[in-house]
N, C-alpha and C positions, 0 to 999 in steps of 0.2 A: 655089299648090299646090304650090310648092319646100318651102316651112315645113313642110307637113301631112305630104310623104312624109319627112321629115327627123325629124320626130317618131314616122312611123309605125314607121321604121327602128330607131330607139334602141329605143323598144319592145317590138317581136320581138325585138331580139337581148339586151333584160334578160329577154324570157317564153323565150326560147330557152336564155340562161342555167342557170333557176329549171329548166325541163324539163329540161337536162340533169344539175341535181345531185339533182334527187328521182329519175332515174333512174339515177345511181351509190347514191345511199344504201338505193334497194330492192333494187339487184343486191349491193350488200353485206350488207343485211339477211337474204336470201336465201341468202348465201355463210357466212355467221356461221349459219343457221337450218340448213341444210342439209347442209352439206361441212366447216364447222371448229367444228359443236356440240362435239365429242367431245372436241376438240385444248384449248379453255378450259374446259369440266367438268372435263378431268383435271387440267389446271392451277391450277383451286379447291380440288378434294381433294388437291393436292401442299399448297398453303398450308393446307389444313385440315390436313393430318396434318401438319406441320414442328411440332414441340415446342420452345419455347423452354423459357428454366432461368430458375424461382423460385427467386432467392435467397432461403434463412431468415436469419430473425435471430439475429446471434450473440449468446451468453448471455455475463450478467452474471459480471465476478469479487469476489466479498463477502467480507467481512471477516465474522469467526466471529459477530458480531453483527445481520448481513444486512445491514450499509452497506456501498453500490456502490465498489466499488474500481477497477473497470474496466468501463464499457458505452457501447453503443455511442448516439451523439448521433445524429441525422438533422441534417440542414443543405440548405441549397438554394443552386443556381447560376440565374440567370435567363437566359431567353431568349424569344425571340419570333421568331413567324410573323408574316413584315410582309406576305404574300399572305393572310394567313387570309379564308375567306368571307365573311367580315360585316365588315371590317375595310375600309370604301372610300374611297375618297381623300376625301371630304367628313368621313367621321368622322376620319381620319388627321389631318388639314388645320385640323382644327378644336382637338384634342385633345394635338396636338405639344408644342406652347410649354408648356403647365401638367404634361405628364409630364417632359418635359427639368427644369422647373426644380425639381420634384420628386426626382427620379434623382439628380442636381447637389446637394442638401439632404442625401440620406440618404449618396448615396456619398461627397462632398466631395472630388476629386481632380480633377473639372474642369467647367469652368462650363456653366451650361445652353445656351448656344448651343453648344459641341462635343458634346455630347447631343445635339443638336437638328440638326445636322450629320449626323452618323455615321448617326442611325438615318434621315433623308432617303438617304442616299448608300446603304441596306442596301435598302433597299423598291425603290430606283430598281433595283438590282442583279437583283431577286428572292430575297433572301435567305428563305427558309423555319427557320431553325434559326438564327439572327442571337444569338450571344451580348451582352448586353447589357452585363455588367460580369464582368470574371473573380475576382473574389470571391464566396466562399459566405457564405450570412448563415443566422443561427440561426432556427427557428420562430418564436421572438416576432418578427426583424424580418420574419420573411415575412408574419406578418399586418398590419402597416405599410403593406408594398408592396403588399399584393393590395387597399387602397383607393385605389391612384394611379387617375391617369386613364388608360384602356384596360385596365389590367391589370385593375379591379373588373369588367369583362364576360367573362373568362374565354380560352379558347384560341380559340373560334370565333369571336366579334363582336370579341374583343381584341387575338388573335394572344398574349396571353401565358403563355408554358411554363416552370414553374420544375420543373428536374431534382431529383430528392432523391438525394442521395450521406449513405451511414452514415458518419460520424467516431467511432473510439474516442477516447474522453476518460477520463481519470483523474478525476474529480471532489472527490479532497482534493491535488490536485497534486504535490511530490515526495516523499509518504509512500509508502516502501517501494514507489517511481516501477520502480526497479531489478530488483524483485525481482517483480512485478509484473509487466514486462516487455513490450514494444512488438510491435503486430501488423503495424503497413507498413516497410517501410525498414530501415535500417542492414544494407546487402547486404555493407559491409566489417567486419560485427563478425559476420556470420551470419546476418542477417535475423531473423528472429524471436527472440526473447528472451524468459525467463523463464515464469512458469505461463501466457502466453501461446500461449507455444510446447509446453509441456508438456502443456495440456489441450485444444489447438488440434482434434484430433478430437471431444471432446464440445462443444467452445465454438459450432464452427462449423456444428454440427445437418447435418439432410438436404435437399439442393433437390428441389425440387417440379418438374415441366413444365406448359405450359398449350399451348395450340392458336389458332389464330385462326378466329373463327367471322363469315359473314356477316350480318348481322341488321338489318333496315330498313337496305340497301343502306349498310353502314358495316361495317369491321373492325374486331371488337372479341374481345380473349384472354379465353379461357374457362379455367380450373386444370383440369386434367386429374389429376394427383396432386399434393394439396397440399404445401408443404415442413413439413418436422418442425423447428421452432425447436432453437436449440441448447439445452443445460442451464447449469446457473447453477453455478458451481466454488465450493465454501461456505470459504473458507480459513482457519488457523489464527489468522490474525493478529488484533489485537485492535488497531483505528486509534486507539484511546485511547493504549495502551501504546505503538504508533509513535511516537506524534507526541511524546510525555515522551523517552522515549529518542533520536530525532533531536533536540530541541531543547538536551539535557544531551551529548552527543556533538559537535552544531556550535558549543556553546560553548568546549569545552575545545579543541576545534581549532580555534577562532581565537584562542583565547588565548594559545594556542604556537603560532599558526604551521605547525601538523602539515601533511605534506602529501595524506594520507588518512585515514581510522577508519571501524571499523568496531562494532557494537554487535547482539549478539544476548541475545534472549529465549526461553527455552526452558522449556517444563512438562515436569516431571521423571520424570512416571509415564507420559506421552504420548510426549514426544518434539513435541509441538505447535509450533509454533515462533509466539511471540507478537509478535515485533518483530525483526527485519533491518533495519539502519543501514547504507548505505555513501556514506559521503561523499567527493568528492573536490575539493580547491585548485582552484578553476576560475582563480582573482587574491585577490592579498592580502584576507582578511576573504570571501570569496566561495566558498560552497563549496555543490557540486549532487550531488543522489542519482542523476542518469541518466549513468552516467558507464561504469562498472563495478562489478559484483559483488566486492569481495574476500574477502567474507566465505565465499561457496563458491568462487571461481576462483582466489584468489592461494594459493599455496605457498611459507612461508619457514620460515626456522629459528624455533624457538618459544622459543628462550632458554629462561629460566626454570622456565616453564610447564609443560617437559618433565621438570621433578626430579620431579612426581609421579609419570609411567612409570617413571623409574626408582630411586627407593626403592622400589615396589612391587614390583618384580622382582627387587630382593634381597630383600625378605622375602618375596618366594610363594616363592624357592630359600632360605630358612632360613640365607642368608649373614651377616645380622645382623638386629640385636632394638634394637627404640627407646632401649632406656635405655643399650646401648654407645656407647662414647666415642671419638671420634674428633680427632686432631690434625692440626689447620688452620694451624698452623706463625704466621711472621708474615707471612701473608697472599700468600705469592707459594711459588710449586709448580713445577719443573721437572719436564716430560715428553717427555724424548728433546732436541732442539731447540727448545720451548717455553715460554714458563713461562706457565700460570695464576693471575689472581689475583684476592683477593678484591673487592669495592665497599671495605671496612671498612681503613683505613689501618690498616697496625700489623698484622692479623688480629685473629683471633679467641682464638689458642691452641687448648686442650683443650675438647672441647663434646661434648654427648651428639648420637646420631642426631636426635631430636628438637629439638634447639638447630640443627644442621646446617639442617635444614629451613627451620624457622622465618627462621631469617638467612639464608636462603637463600645460604649457602657454597659456593661454587663447587669450592672446592680440599677442601669434607669429602664431597660428592656423587665427585667424582671418584677420590675417593680409595677408597671401599667400593667401587666399583665395578671399577677398574681392581685393587686390590689384592685382590680375590675373583674376577674372568673374565679376569685375564690372558694366563693359560693356557689357557682357552676361551672365547673373547669368543663363540664360537654359541651355548652357553648362555644369555649373558645377553639377544641377540637373536631369538633363538626365543622367550625369554620375552614380549618386546615381540611377536614376531609373534603368539602364542598370543592375545595382549588385543587385535589385530585391528586395531593402527597401523599396518601397513603396508597395509590396502585403504581402499579407496574407501567414500563411505555407502553410494552408490548412488542418490542422491535423484534426483527425476523433473524436477529444472529441470537444463536440460545445461549444459556447461564446470567438471566440478567439478573442482576440481585434483586430483592423483594423490600421495599421501604417500611419501614417500623414509626410508626406512630403508635405509641401509646394511648389509652383509652381508660376513661376513668371507671373502673372498676375491675381492671384487669389485676393480677396476680401480682405484678409487676411495680402496681401504681403503687407511689406513697405520698406522704404531705411536700417532698421538694422536688417530687418532679413535677409539676407546671412550672415553678420559676425554673427549675434547670431544662426545662423543656424549652423556655421559650429563649433560650440562646443558644441554641441546639445540641445540648447532650440529651441523653436518655431517647432519641429518637436516632433513626439511619434512613442514609441517602445514599444513593451512588454517585458519584457524578455527572452522568448522564443527567438521571433526573433533577439534580441541582439546577445544570445547564439548561435544561427544559422550563424548568419553572421561571429561570430568569428572562430567556430566552420568549417567554408570554409574556411577561410585561415589555419588554422591548416591541411585540407586535402587538399591542394595545388591547392585550386580556387575552388574544388568543395562540392558545397551548396544540401547536404541529406537534405528530409523531415526527422523532427524529429519522430523517431519509437517508437509509446510507448508497442503495441504487435508485437508478433518474430513470433505465430502465432494460429492456431486454434489444437486441441487434443482432443480424445476422449478415454477412461479410461486410460490416461496414453502413447497413442500413438498417434506422431502428425499425423494430415491427411491436412494438407496444411499450409506450410509454406512462411511467409512474405518475400517479400526481399526491400533492400533497394531503395528508389525511391529518384532518383537523382534531383532537382529544379533547378539546374544553372549547367553546363556543366565548367564554369568559369566565375569566377566573374569578375577575373583580369588579368593581362597577367603575364608569370611565374616570370617574372620580378618584378613586382610591390610585389606580393603574397611573396618574398622572401625579398624582403624591408619590407614588413608588420611585416613578422614573424622576421628581428632580432632590430626594434622599437621595439617588444612587448616584447623579450629579454632584452632590454634595459633597458626597465621601470622596472622590478626588480631585473636587475644587478647593475643598478647606479642610477635608477629613485626614483618615489614615491613612490614602492614597495618594497624598499629592505627590510625590517622587512619581507617578506615574504622569502626570498633568504635561501638556505639551501644547504647545499653541498652531499647531498644523490642525486638526482636529478633537473634537471633545469627546470623554469615553465619561462611560456611565459605571457604575461598578461596585463591589463590596469585598473587605478583604475580611478571611477567616483567618486564624490562631487557633485551633485546636487539640485538646491533652487526648488522645488515642488511648484505653484501656488497652493493657498489654496480659493477654488470658487472664489467668484466672489471677494474676496478681492484683490485679484494677487500676488503681492509679497511687498506688502505695509501693514504698521499700523500692523505686528506681522503676517499676512498672511501666511507666506513663514515657508515650513517643507523640510528639508534636506533628501537627500536620498541619502548612501552611499551604493556604488558598486564593486564589481571588477566580471570581466572577463577575460579567459583563458584557459590555456592549459600545459598539462603536459605526458609525461617529453616532457622539448622542444625541444630537440634531435631527440626524433619516438616519436610523438603526439600520445596516447590513447585515453586520456579523455579532454574533453573540461567543463567548469565548470563556472557559474554564480552565484554570489551571492548578492540581494539584501535588503537594509535592510531600510524602510521607516521611517519615523519619529524621527531619536534615542533625546532623550530629555535632555542629562547629559551632556551638553556642550562636547561630542565628535560625531564628526562626517563624520570624513574621511573616505572616503573607502578605506583607505590600513589598518586602525586598524581596524574599525565596523567591514567592510567584509570581506577584506583580510585573517585576523586571521581566521575566518571560514574557506571559501578557501583552507587554507593550512592545517585544522585540517583536512579535506575531506582529498585533496590530499594524507597527510603523510598516511591515513589508509589505501586509496585503492591503496598505492604504497607499502605497507608496506605489504599485503596480495595477491598483484598480482603478479604468479609468471612469467605471460608472461611479465612482465617489463625487467627479469634476459635475460639478451644476450647469444644465443646460443653459447657456446664454447665445445671445444674439449675436451672427460671428459681424466683427469689422472688418473690414478690408484695412489692409495695414498701408494703401495709396491712399489713404482718406489722410494718413498722417504723413506723406512724402518719406516713407520708406518701404522695402521690401526686403522680404527673410532671407538670411544667409542661410544655405544648406552646405551640407557636405558633398564635395564630388563622387560619380559613382556612374552605374549604365545610364546611358543618354535617354532608354526608354521608360525608364521607373520616372527620372525626374521628369521628364515632360509629362507624362502621368500625373503625378502630383500635382504641376504647377498650372497645369489646365484643369485640375479640378478646385483649384484655389480661385483660379479665373484670373490667375496674375501673368503677366505679357512677356513673354520669353524670345529672345534675339539670340541670334547665330551669326557671329558676325566671322567665323572661317569653317571650312566644311567639318562637317561633322562626325565623326567617329565613335565608337561602341562606348569609347569611356570619356569621359568629360569634367572640368570643373566649373565650377559656377562662381560669377560674381553681382552682387547685388548692387545696381546703380539706380542714377534717380529715377529713370522710366520707365524698369523693367530688370528682368534677370538676364545674365548672359551669360550661352554659353561657349566653353573655349574648351578646342580639340585635348584630350591628353592621349596620346598615342603609346601603343606596347609593341613595342621596335621588338623582332623575334630574334634571341640568344642575347639580350639584352636587359639588364635589372632596369625594371622600370620604375619610375617616377610615383610613388603613390603620394606623396607627401597632400594630405589637404583632403584624404578619402576616408571615408569609416573605415571602422577595424574590420569589419564583417567584408566588403567590396575588397579590400588592402589584401585580408589575407586569402581572398579565392583569386584574385589576379597573380599574386606571387605564389601559390600554390601550385596555379597550373602550371607555370613552368618550370616546377621542380623544386623550389627550396623550402625548407622550414620553417615557419616562422612563431617569432616571442617576442607576445605581447608585454608591455608596458603600460602603466596607466589608464585614460578612461578617457573619451569624446575622437576625436579626428587626429588621425596619421601627423607629426608634427617632426619626425625625424628620422631615416631610415639607416641602418650600420652600412650595408652596403650602396656605394653610391650610384647614381642613376647614370645609365650608360657603360656601367663596366660589364664586363661579358658575366654570363653566368654559370657557374660552378653547381650543376643539380645535385641536391644532399644537401648541399650547405645552410646555414642554418641565418636568416637574416633578422636582428631587431631592430623593431617599430615601436617609437615612443610616442604615446596618446596625448592627447593633451587638450 
């Protein structure tokens, strides 16, 4: 009886417990339904009404051909919900070892045992948003990680939560990186810089909004106002020319162990900036682009490149003519307590004004200005101001340096200011400001604002185009501009820049070798640095592009502008001229058949060759059944096509083809191609007709 009573008592206790629990749940249910329903409905409505920001995609920055210079690339950080509904203890324990091994192999930072321990501890602590690893991974890497144990089962069953972040990337690395600019960081340098900052408003787009909706027992986001993605900024930069300019400048900087350098290429008529390079010495032989935009932000004494503005002012005022004679003496001339010297030992003696400019005689230029303006220096400075040399260009990229052109009566004006100003000292200009002035001479006197962006586009279609902006319709009279042009041509033909003269096209420009004061040390006791520069335009007879190269602090005892900077200018100009079809004069096309000669062509796809010859109106003869690939032969009466079969499983004969076509044919059958030389294919390492060994390398020589 005692045992029976004990059992009944226990059953009664359990019964009463569950009865009480049922009554409590009933009371709570009635309370929720009758008294608190409005409260919870109101909270649900608040959740639904609360709006979340939906970020738009940031637009890309493109070069003039549509190549991406800056774009947003998604990357991911790995998190885990270690208490996910489907992540049972059995499943977790069954896969934790294999997951830890995969993570260890992927990240290579700690052992599989360490990953296993950390995951177990996180699960014991109930972590719902555990960071598996701090490193962000790419989309390609995410596809690999998605196949890891547990991760492949998704967030609910496996607890895997990849968090996406957008990272700004510059696909071409250092090329124009300072001009393109940075989006994040650099608070010590003003935060965003370059085009990223200048066009931030259009690049970032318009955010949208979303609210949370209760669907099938779950809260899911629903977009109310869709975001508007940012527009793409199409720049005037040409990444191919940028590459050439950076390579040429980097080579010269390393050769002369210079501190930093600048190269800018501008389109004469529009002011479009085709290339802009800023390189800074990080350590001997190593130069980086992303340091400071010297081309835009550094105002320094330009030295001899300023002599063009000086002489144009004198010509415009009529105080001198190009044929006048100037006595430069023995190479030394005293102005009060200072002596000005020419670089030529012993002096040049008597020179014409044109020769003074061509030889870059400091004494000759300064005497022209001092002798004619010493009683009224304001007249000279006013003429410089009328040319706009004292004004900023107003470019969209922040940080433009302010030009300094002293005015008589300023505290810093002295008796020697006028002669030294005439040769480019006691004045300051940025390289871009100097280039814009020379570009105006090339543009028949019209100064245009440097153009960094051509317009805005969306999904490859232009939605807005920017027109060139004229800053000064005429910096001087037509006669003065023509004379200035003759002077600049003379510098290259007979003067200080004879080393960059060539027979293919003409160059007009001016060398500059300036002493740059170094802080408080001034020009004395080792405080001087040299700045070598060359600025001009080409072709001189039909100016298309202007260019400036400035190299600061070359330290291997070579610092003259014609050698250090002129060689960079010449390399850039050569490449641009060689690849620019717009330099070729338009001429009436003469048919080759008038001479009884038909053109040679490389072998290739039949369709492409037929299109070319039909466009040129040349007769084509097909002596054999035509394949997709053909070779050509120029006969007396036309062009003959011959079949060039591509046998299946055998190495084809590619001799006679161009490099592009040969590579396409060989890679399509599984061979790796190594090219040597230029021109058409003249030999191949694997004999035609031999069996194809997929993955093997075939060497083809061009000639």
